[in-house]
N, C-alpha and C positions, 0 to 999 in steps of 0.2 A: 759321696761325702768325703771319703778318704782322699780321692784324687783332688777334690776341690780344696780341702784343708791343707794338703801338702803343697799345692801351688800357692796358696795364700801365705803360708809360712815362708816359702822360698822368696816371696815378694816382700818380706819384712814385716808382715802383720802379726799381731799377737792374737792367737786363735784358741778357742776352747770349744768343747762339745758337751751338750747336755742332752741325754737320751734315755730311752727305756732300759731297764735292767732285767726285765722278765723274758725277753725274747732273745733268740740266738743260742749258741752253744759254744763248744770248745774252739771251733774255728774262728768265730767272731771274737771270742776272748783273746785269741792269739793276735788278731788284727789290732785290737785295741791296745794290747801290750806293746806292739811294734810302734804305735803312734804316740804313746804316752809321753816319751821323753821330748817330743817335738812340740807339744801343745803348751804354750806359755800360760794359758788360762785353764789348763787341765782337762781331763775327761771325767765328767760327772754322770753317773748312771743311777737312776732312781725309778721305782716302779711306775709305769704308765700303761693303763689298759687301752687296748685298741679301740674298743667301742665305748660309747657314752654310758656312764653309770655313776652310782653313788661314790665309787672310789675315786672319781675325778677330783673331788673337793680336796681330799688329802694329798693326792698327786700334784694338784695345781699349787697348793701351799708349799710343798717341799721344793718344787721346781722354782717357784718365785723366790724363795729364800736363797737358793743357789745363785740365781741370776742377779738378784739384788746385790749380793756380795761380790760378784764378778765385775759389776758396773761396766758393761760393754758399751761401745759406741754404736754397734750394729747388732741387731737380733734378726737372724735369718731362720725362719721356721720352715721346715720341710714336712710335707704331708698335712692332712687336715688337723690332727691334734697338735702337731708342732706349730702349725700356722696360727691356731687359736692362741696357744701359749705365748708365742713370740709377740703377737700384736697386742694381746691383753696386758702382758707384763711390761712390754715396752711403753704402753700408754700409762700404766701405773707409775713407772719410773719417771715419766715426763711430768706427772703431777708433782713429784718431789723434786722437780727442776733438774732432772738429768736428761740431757739431749740424747735420745736413742732413735736410730733409724730402724723402722719396722718393715721387714721384707717377708714375703710369703711365696713359696714354691709349691703349688699343688702337685701331688704325685698320685694321680688316680684317686684313691680314697673315696671321699664323698662324691666325687664327680662320676663314679660308677653307678650311683643310684639312679633309678628311673624317676624323672621329674614329675610323673603323674601319680606316684605313690605318696602316702602320708609321710613316710620316712624321708623320701626325696624332697618333698616340699619343705619339710622342717630343716633339713641340712642346707638346702639352697637359700632359704630365708636367713639362716645363720651366716652363710657365706656373704650374702648381700649386706647384712648388718656389720660384719667384721670388715668389710671393704672400706668403711669410713675411717678405720683405724690402721690403714695400710698405707705406707709411703711408696711401696714399689712391689709390683707383681712380676715374678719371673716364671715363665712357662718352659718346660723342657721339650715340648713338642707342639707343633701347630695344631695337632689333633686336640691336645688339652686346651689350648687357647680357644679354639672354636667351640669345644664342648662347654667351657666356662661361659662363653658369650651366649650360647644357646640355652643353657640351664640356669645360669645365675644372672647373666645380663652383661652389658658392656661395662668393663672395668672403669670406675670413676677415678682411677689413679694411674700414674705412669706404669707401663708394663712393657715387657720385651720377651722375645723368644730366644732362649739360650740353650742349645742342645747340650746333652751330656758329653763329656770328653774323656779321652784316654791318654795316659802317659806315653811317651815315646817308646819305652821298652815294651809296651803292650802291642805295638805294631810289628814286633819281630815274629816271624812265622814259627809255629809249633809243629814239630815233626811227630807224625803218628807212629805209635809203637808197633813192633812186629806182633802179629797175631792179635791185632786190635779187633774190637767188636765192630759191628756194622754201623750202629747208631747210638747216639748219646742223648739222654735227657739230663739237664742240670738246672736245678731251681727248687723253689719251695714245693713241698709235697702237699698241695691243696688243689681242689678241683678248678679253681679260677685259672691255674697255670696249665691245666690240661694233661696231667700224667695219665689219667684214665683213657683219654683220646689216644695218647702215645701207645699205650699197651694194646688197645684194640686194633690200632693200625698195624702193629707188628704182625699180627696174625694174618691180616689181609695182604700185606706186602710179601710175607713169606709164601703164601699160596701163589701169588703172581710169579714170584721168582723160582718157585719149585723147590725151595729149601727154607728151613727155619732160620730166622735172623737172630743174630747175637746182639744184645743190647746192654748198655750200662745206664743205670738211673742214679744220679747223684743228688742228694739233698735230704732235708728233714722237714717234718711238719705233722700236724695233727691227723691228717688223712692217710699217712703212710701205711698203717695196718690194713686199710681197705685196699690199697694197691697190691700189697702182698697177697691178699685173699683173691683179688682179681687175677693175678698171675697164676696162682695155684688152680683156680677154677678153669682157666684157659689152657692148662697144661704146659706153661712156659717156664716152669721153675728152673730147668736146666739151661735156659737161654737168656734169662735176664738177671743181671747182677746188681744188687742194691748196695750203694756205698754212701757213707756219711758226707756232709759238706766238706769241700776241699777247694783250693784255689782253682779258678776256672781254667787257667792255662795248663795245670796239671791234669785236669779232667779231659781237656781237648785231645790229649795224646792217647786216650783210651779207645777212641772210635774214629771211623772214617768220616762220618756224617753227623752233624749236630741238628737236633730238632727242637724247635720252640713252639709247642702246640697250644699256647695260651688262649683262653676265651676272652680275656681283657688285659690290656696293658696300658702303660703311660708311654715311657721311652726307655725300654729295657736295656740295661747295660749288657746283658748276656749276648744280645744280637750284635752290638758293637764289638764286644770282646772276641766273639767267634770270627767275625769277618776280618778284624785286625790281625788275628792270629793266622790268617790264611786258610781257614777251614771252610769247607762247603757246608751249607745249611739249608734247612726248610723252616719257614716260620709262618704263622698265621697273620693275615692282613688285618690286624687289630691295633688300635691306639696309634702310636707314632712309628710302628715298625715299617710301614711303607715309606716313611720319610728317610729311612736309612737305606733300605734295599732299592727304593725306587718304586713308584706306584705300579709300573707295568712289569715288575720283576717276575720271572718264571718260578722263583723260589717261594712266592706267596701263595697261600691256600686259605680256605675257610677252616675254622676249628671243627672239622668233621673227620671221623676215623677213616671213612672210605676215601675221601679226597687225599688225606695224608698217606694212606696206604698206597694209593696209586702213585703219588709223587715220590715216596720212598723207593718203590720198586723201580721206577724210571731212573731215578738218580743213581741208585746202586748198580743198575745194569750197565751204565757207562759213566763212572764217576769222574773220569778225566774230562769228558765233554761237559758234564754238569758243572764242574769246577770253573770252567771258562765263563759261566754265566754270572758269577759273583761280581760285586762292585770292585772297581779299581782301588787298590790300597792307598795310593797317593791322594786320590780324591777324598777318600774317607778321612785321611789324616788332616787334610786342609779344612774339613768341615767339622770333625769330631775330635780334635786334639784338646788335651786338658789345658794347654796354654791359651787356646782360643776361648774355651769356656771360662777360665778364671779371669781373663782380661775383661770379658763382657760383664761378668758378675761384679768385678771390682768397679767398673764404670757405673753400674747400677747402685752400688753402695754409696759412692760419692754423690750421685744425684739424689739419693734418698736423704743423705745427711743435710742437704741444702733445703729440704722442704720444711 
């Protein structure tokens, strides 16, 4: 979102953000503070709960009042909740004769549900209903586009695949600190992202290498106390360091190898950021990750502790050889640059305004 809004501002557009105020911490607050002066339409944070519940009525009303006052030409909703709000409120504004383009970018969210469950059927029925109020769908990965087609149906509205993109500065290599740890996990501390898999794999990889591995885990989340307990139970307290959220490039300097052990993903920025920074990595073959690394990449594994442990030990045994297996930086930049992303999204905005 930050890269996209910065590119849109640079292109001369008046941009604003409306988002949840209950998630994030000091690091996110710092990022918002950095952006504030550049947002002509401001940054508006209001409580929005992740899951559907009674609080949605009050949240929706607050959000609608903000958007109505801003009078945007384009409403671009990100994620399931953002997608509902953008399309619903855009449609209400149209009733009052305001011409608003309504765009939606699914980011995992409801698409993670099993279509055979009651909850899945409910969410996908809602997605089908909301599609009639959508002017343009933007998918960040082909995996999400195919998942949408399989679980929701063929989109009845124009749609396109636009990969996430990084700024030019993010393609500068990051130098690893002296006495760095062996491996780094950076991300949300919740089971969906696989911190528990990471911790179990450390034990297995250490046994293969004949020494305990040093690791850094960066992030915050509701499940963090459980991972502290897991580390203590496995006797790894002196070998794993937990740190709060920080800029990814700062974290990359803390270890030789980056691991993304997610059980499910859409098109994770952390994979792009890692490779752009010239770091070696291991990642699970879920969501859009194979679209970044390449479907046959030796860096891909299943979200399984044993498989990750094997790959960790092999990579750390000869890190120089393993590094040569990573994608070419120039190719990554041509496919995943923020300029490429912003230009494609701007094209979608103008196409949506004509509908």
